[in-house]
N, C-alpha and C positions, 0 to 999 in steps of 0.2 A: 819712831822715837822710843818705843818700849824696849826694843832690843838693845839700843845704845845705852839706855839707862841701866838695864840689867848688867850689861857688860862693864859699865863704869863702876857700879856698886860691887860687882864681883872682884874687880881689880883692887878696889879700896880694901875689901875684906881679906883678900888672899895675900896682898902684898906684905902685911906684917908677918905672915907665917913664912913666906918664901924669901923675903928680903927685909929682915927686921931692921936693918941699919938705915933704911930710907925714911927720912923724917916727913911727917905730914903736918902742914900748917893749916889751921882752920880759921877762916874769917867769915863774917856774915852780918846779918842784921835781922832784927825782929821788932815790929811795932804794931800797936793797936790804937785805933782812933774811933771817935764817935762824932758823927756829923749830923747837923740839923739844918735843913734849908726851908725857910718860911716863904711860901708862895713861889715855888720853883717854876711855875708857868709864867710869872712876870706879867700877869694880867689882872684887871679888876673883875672880869667876868668869872662867875662860879659855875658856868655852864660850858660843857664841852662842845665847841664849834670848830674843832680842828680840821674837819673835812667838809666844809661847805662846797669848796671847789679845789681843784688841784693847785698846789702852790701856796697853801696857807702856811704861815710861820708859826701858828699856834701849837704849843706843846699839848699832847693828849692828856686828858684827865680820866683816870680809871673810874668806872662806875661806882658810885657810892663813896668815893674817896675825897679827902680834902686836898687842897693844893699845897700840902706840906710833905716833905720827905725827911726820913730819919733812918739812919743805918749805922752799924758798927762794922768796921772792916779791919783787916790785918795785912801786913806785908811780911814776907819771910823769904830769906835767901841765905844759903849756906855755900861758902866758896872754899872748897878744899884745894890745897896746893901740895902736890907730891913732888918733892925734890929728888930727881933720879941721880943726877951728878952735877958737876960744875957746868955742864954743857946742855942740860935738858931738865925740864920740869913738865909735869902734867897738871893742868888746871881745869876747873869746872865751876858750874853754879847750879845748885839744886834749889828749887822752890816748890810751892804748892799751889795748884790751880792756875787759872788764867790771871795775867797781870801780876805775877809774883805774889799772889795771896788770894784773898777771898773775903767773904762776909761772915761775921759771927752769926750762927744760927743756921747757916746753910749746911747741906749734907747731913742733916740730923733727922731722925724720925722719932715719933712718940712710941710708947709701948705697943706691943703687938696685940692689943685687945680689940675686939670688934666693936665695942661700944665707944663711939666718938666722944661721949661725955667723960667717960672714965679716963680716956687717953690724956685729958687735960691735967690730970693729977699724978701722973706717973713720971718716971725718969726719962731723960733723953738718951738715945743710944745712937752712936755714929754708924752710918751705913758703910763707911769706908770706901766710897766710890770716888772720892776726890783725890786722884793719884798725885804722887810727886812728879815734878817735871824737871828734866835736865835741860836747862836753858843754854848752858855752855859746856863744851868738852873739847879741849885742844891741847896740843903740845907746844911748848915754847923752847926753841933751840937757840943757843947762844954761840956766836962765833966772833972772831976778831973784827970782822967787817960789818956784821949785821945781826939782828935778832929776828927770828922767824916765828910767826904764830900760824899753826896749821890745825885746822878743825873748825869748830863753831866758836867764834870768839867775838868780843864786843869791839866797838870802834867809836871814837869821839873826835869831833872836829870843831874848832872855833868856839863859838858861844853855845854850841849844842843845839842849834836851831833845827838841823836836819839829822845829823849823825850825833846821837846822844847815847853814851854808854850806860847811863842810869846808875851812877855810883852813889848818889845821895840816898839817904835813908828812905824817904817817901817817894822815890821814883818807882812808878809802877811798871815801866817798860824799859827795854834796853835794845839798842840797835845791835844786831848780831850779823855776822858774815860767816857763811859756810864756805871756807876756802883757805887761802893763804895770804898773809900780809907780811911784807918784809920791811923792817925798820932799820934804816941806814942813817948814821950820824956822821957828818963831815964838818967838824968845827961847830959853827952855829947853825948849820943847815940840817934839817931832818927830812929825809926822803922816804916815802912809804908807797911803793907800788903794791897793788893787790889784785887778786883774782878770786872770784867766788861763784857759786852756783845759786840760782834763785828758784823759788818754788813756782810751779805753773798751776797750782790749785789742786783740788781733790778730784777724785773720780778715776775710772779705769783708763780713759784716754790720756788724761794729764799724767797719771802715774807712769804709763808706758813710755811717754815722750820725755821724761825728765833727763834721759841720757842725751837728748838732742840739744840744739842751740838755745839754751836758756841760762844766761850767765851775766855777770857784771865784772868789769875790770876798769882799772884806772890808776891814779897815783895822787899823792899829795906832797907838796913841797912847802916846808915851813922854815922861815928864817927867824930864829929865836935868840936874841942877844940880851942876856940879863944886865950886862954892863951899860947898855944903852936903854934898858927898860923898854924894849920894843920887840914886837912879833909881827911878822907879815907872812902870809901864805896863800897858796892857791891849791884847791882840790879840783881835779877833773876826772870824771868817770862816765861810763856808759852802762846802761842796763838793757839787755836784749832778751826777748822771749819770742818763741816761734809761733806759728799760726795755731797750734794746739793749746795755747795758753788760755785757761779759763779761771784764773785766780781771782780776777776782779770783774765787776759788772759796771756797765755804763749807766749814766743817769737817764731817767725817763720811766714811763709807766711799764715798759717792757724791758727787762734786763737783757743786756747783750754781753757775751763774753768778749774780752778785749782782743784776743787773738794776738797777732804779731805786733810787737812794740820795739821801738828803738829810741830810748830816751837818753839825752846827754845832761850831765850835771856839772855845773861850774860853780864853785863856792869860794868866794874871796873873803879873807879874814885879815884884820889889822887891829893891833892893840898898842897903846903907848901910855907911858907914865911920865908925868911932869910933877915931881915932888909930891904934893898932897893930892894931886888930881890925876885920874887915870880914866881911860875910856877904851871900849872895844867896839868894833864894827864887823858885822858879817853880812855878806850879800850873796845869797844863794840864787842861782839862775838855772832854770830847767827848760829844755827844749827838745825838739825831735818829733817823733810820731808815737802817740800813746795808744793807738789801736782803734777798735770799733766802739768808740765812746757813745755816740748818739744813735747809730744804727748797727745792724749786724753785718754790714757789707763794706762800709767806707772807712778808710784810715783818717784820723784826725790829727792835725798838728797840735803840739803841746808847747805853750809859751807861758811859763809861770815865773814869778820873781818875788823877792822879798828884800827889804832894806831894814836892818836892825842895828840899834845903837844902845849901848849900856855905858853909863858914866858914873863916876864916884868922886866925891870931894871929902877927904878925911880931914876935918878941921882940928880934932883932938884925938887922943888915944881912945876916947869913948864915943865920940860923935862922928857920924858919917852921913852925908847927904848924897842923893843920886837923882839923875834924870835919865829915863829910858824912853825910847821912841821906836816906832816900827811901822812899816807899811807892807802888808802881805796881800798879794794880788788875789782878786776874785775873778769869777767867770762872768762875762757880760751877757751870756745867754744866747749868743749866736753860734751857729754850727761851723763857722769858718775855722775856729780853733778852740782849744780848751785851755783856759788861762788861770785856773785856781791853784794856788799854792797852799798846801797843808803842812804846818810845822810839826815837829816831833811832839807827841803828847806830853813828854817830860818838860818841854819848854813852855812855861806858863808865866803870866805877868800879874795875876790877880787871884784873890781867894775865892771868887765866885765867877766872874766873867771869863768865859772860854774854858773854865777848868773842868766842868762836868758835862757828860752826855745826859742831859735832862730827859730825853725821850726814853732812856732806859728805866726811869722810875716806874712808869705805868706799864711798860712792855705791852702795849695794846695789841701788837701783831705777833708777839712772841719772838721778834727778831730785831731788837733795838740795840743789841750789843751790851758792852759793859759800861758802867757809869763813868769809868775813868778813860774811856775811849773818846777823848775830846781834844780838838786841835784849834790853834789860832789860824784863822783863814779869813779872807775877804775883809780886812780891817786895817784902819790906820789908827794908831793909839799913841798916847803920851802918858807917861807915868812919872810923878814926882814922889820921892820917898825919903825917909829919914830913919836912922837906926842908932840906938844907944846900946852899947855893950859894956857891961860891968864884969865883975869877977865871976859871978854865978848867973846873973840875969842878963838877958838881952831883950830889948823892946824895939818894935818897928811899926811904922805907920806909912801909908801911901794913899795917893789919890790918882785914879786912872780915868782917862777920858777916851772913848772909842767911837768911831764912826765907820759905817760900812762903805767899802769902795764901790761895790756894784749892788744895785737894788732893782726892783721891778718898776718899769715905767709903763704907763697906760698904753695899751695896744701893742706892746713889744714883748717878744719872747724873753724869758728870763730863767735863771738857775737858782734853785734853793740849796744853799751850801750845806745846811744842817741835815737835810734829808737826802742829799744826792739826787735831786729831782730836776729834770729839764722840762719846762712848761712851754710847749710849742704853740699853744692856742693864743698866746698873748695875754698880758695882764689886764684885769678888769679895773684895777685902781692903781694908784702910784704909791710906792712904799717909801717910808721915811728912811734916811740913812743914819739916824741917831740911835746908837746902841746904849748910850747912857753914861753916867758918871758913877764910879765906885769908890767908896772909902774903906780902906783896910786897916786893921790893927792886929798885932800879934805879939806873942811873947814866947820866950824859951828859957827854961830853967835847967842849967847843967848840974845835975845831981852829982855826977862825977864824970870822969873822962869817957865813960861808956854809956851812961844813962842820961836821957834828955826827956823833959816833960814840957809840953808846949800847948798853946792854944791860938786859934785864929778866928777873927771876926771880919765879916765883909758885909757892907750895905750898898746895894746897887740901886741907884735911881734910874730905873730902866727906861730906855728910849722907845719911841714908837716903832722902831725897826721890828720889835718883837710882837707888836699887835697887828701886823699885817695878815689879812685873811684872804686876799684876792677875791673878795666878794663885796658887791655893793649892798647886799641885804644884811650882812653880818658885820657890825662895826665893833671892834675891840678897843679898849684903852689900856695902855701900859700901866703897870703898877710896880711899886718897889718890891725888892726881894732881899732876903737876908740869909747869911750862912753863919753858923756858930760851930766851932770844932774844938775838941780837946784831944790830945794824943800823948802817948808815951812810947819811947823806943829805945832799943839797945843796939849798939854797934860794937863789934869786937874783931 
């Protein structure tokens, strides 16, 4: 990535001197937020019993810490567009750190004095180790019959449940493809065949084999007719990796490299507007062979699916009501197949539920990932919402109810979706499927066309799904959790 970034920056810097007539258009976004989560563990217990037995749902509690989390983060992305001529443009996206941003206070050090007490009273100094990241770099070619995107570019489909380009201000992730996408428009039909290269993980072996059969290809066909207020489409694709693939690990106490995979993706999308009422449906289906998920030697069938609905009723120019619903498959814990579907981390339905990777708060083992690496999975949910939009202010409220599709049953093997753990010894107790009910409130103040100030509140009446310990000796009780956030952002 470093050499691509340097080449891109060199191109941007040199271009004005060698071809001063080429215009550069700059777009981007920058935002800062402050978030507080009260009782992020969602438990009454103030004692860490997260590991009495394998399979506990309990979130770890760092030694000497309260079950509250507070942090300040930022998002940053800069999108330069270099217009070469009427037939070609160069585009990219530059950000900082993982997830298009980072945390305020990270990558800083106190003064270089040996006395730790004195260091509390001196200035902070950046270490400069948090490098800029080139998320996208591609050429866009225009012809009479099609538009071509070649390089690392983003992609979006349907409601954004799987393929999400991350164009919203607070989107931390973006689905990108290293390859080529062709965009063909024939009347109301949009055809997009694509081919791309996929990563096979890190390490000497994986790096050497990236030139072998590790790819994705497919197409999308969308019928979009504004006169009928209707869109209907189908995406079909395949992702293949060879036996040297070590990008991911399977669930269980012993990690297994996935090896050879052959996964098919079928994603159906439909939307329609009837006057003041509109709705959209997306049905992603995934199947094939996912590799050595449970052991290091056997291939496992993959069968995952989701059904998603978003609907809106606009009763006046200011008031809008909506009803959303979804069912995202989980894994039953048998080794006959792997059935869990994980939606794109940008696709969220609540201010607290599913939104945060809460195990990243304590980082008990130093490898819990980023707090924004959280996905909707193994859940059936319903959401009722209302929104009021004024000239400068907008307000929204929602109620969300969620239950788990797959839980641990006494004596049966099961799968813990939040920790990617397969428990082969059988459950010691039965787990509740109640994830809880959440009440959300939020506001946004549009200072001007570029600046927004907002706030979000969420109160989760947590269900006993989160109190499961897989132990008859340790009994937890679920407790309510709350999130409060303020933010401000600029888009340009």
